[in-house]
C-alpha positions, 0 to 999 in steps of 0.5 A: 500500500503506497502513501496516497492509498494510506492517506485515503484510507486514513481519511475514510476512517476518520470520516466514518468515525466522525459520522458515527459520533455525530449520529450518536450525539443526534440520537437524543435530539431525534428521540425528543423530536420524533416523540413530540408527534406521538401519543403516549401509547405510541411513544411507549411501544415505539420510542425510536421509530416514526409515529404510526399516527402523527399527533400535532395537537401536542403543540396546540396543548402546549400553548393552550393556557397561554403559559408558554407564550408568557414564558417566552416573553419573560425569557426574551426580556431576560435574554435581551436585557441580560446579554446587553448589560453583560456585553456592555459592562464586559467591553467597558471593563476590557477597555479600561484595562487596555486603555489605562495600563498601570499597576492598578489595572493589573491588580483589577485584572487579577481580581477579575480572574479570581472572581471568574474562577469562583463557581456560581454555586458557591455564591448562590446563597449570598446572592439570594440573601442580598437579592432578598434584602433589596426586594429583587427575589421573584423579579425579572429585574433582579434576575437581569441584575444577577446575570450581569455577573457573567460580565466577567466572562465577556471581559475575558473574551474581549480583553484578549482581542482588544489588547491586540489593537495597536496602542498608536490608535489610542495615542492618535485619538488623544492627540486629536482631542478625543476622550476615553468615551469617544475612543471607546464608542467611535474607534474600539467598538467597530474594531472589536465587532467580530469578538462582540458578536461571538460573545453575544451569541455565547451569552444569548445561548447561555442565558436562554438555556439557564435553569439554575438562577430562574429556578432559585430566584423566580417562584411566580408562575407568571414570571417563569422562563421556558426552561422552567416550563420543561421542568414543570412538565414533569409531574410527581405522579403522572407525566404526559411524556409526549407533551414534555417532549413537545415543550422541550422541542419548542424551547430548543427551536429558537436556540437552534435557529439562532445558532444556525444563523450565527455560527459563522460569526462565532468562528470568524470572531474566534479565528480573527482574535487568534490571528490578531493575537 
């Protein structure tokens, strides 16, 4: 077997392995999707096959009482407001660190690194106590405020990209009389648009799919998110599993569409950052 044959054989083997892994990862999605169109009996007797009778009423039942629509509205509000503040605070913090390079900014960067390393679960109880003290428990506003804690993740993604910008840009802008705010808005933000887009996509998916914070800080039914509706679909003594699968599919559809149209910006943002660095 010559070199070219070995290369083709290795490429074919890698392709088969990747396809097998992709199919394996797709099985849970197939299971959820296909069972959302079945009756309970059909799901039990034929869990992985196509429905014997397609049941589309499950989707109507999911929206019948208006709870899902209200949960969608709550989730959209939390995601838009939370991601906007996360990216704004994270980018401003990164700009401050890069714009004013000093011992103080290095100390601040170290503090942010320590804060980033602390798991959310370790600070959940203190956060709840502080939120309760100021009346932000069971409040969409309170949850948006809590989501701003993820700004530190945005900061770490943005600061590396922003550090690659030539310092001559800042110096030239200062000579022209531009202040820090104008440099940030007019010069820095347009130049870091690729990494900003990447951060927005990451944080949108993370906030939309978040279960921990809404389950702890939201108790009213009219303020719950779509992910909590999936959790609520599982009842203690009996569960309508096709309806559960349907609610899961409804929850996943916006994330899937969003990721499908934004994945090219994720790749371009990360690649551009690595090339500039």
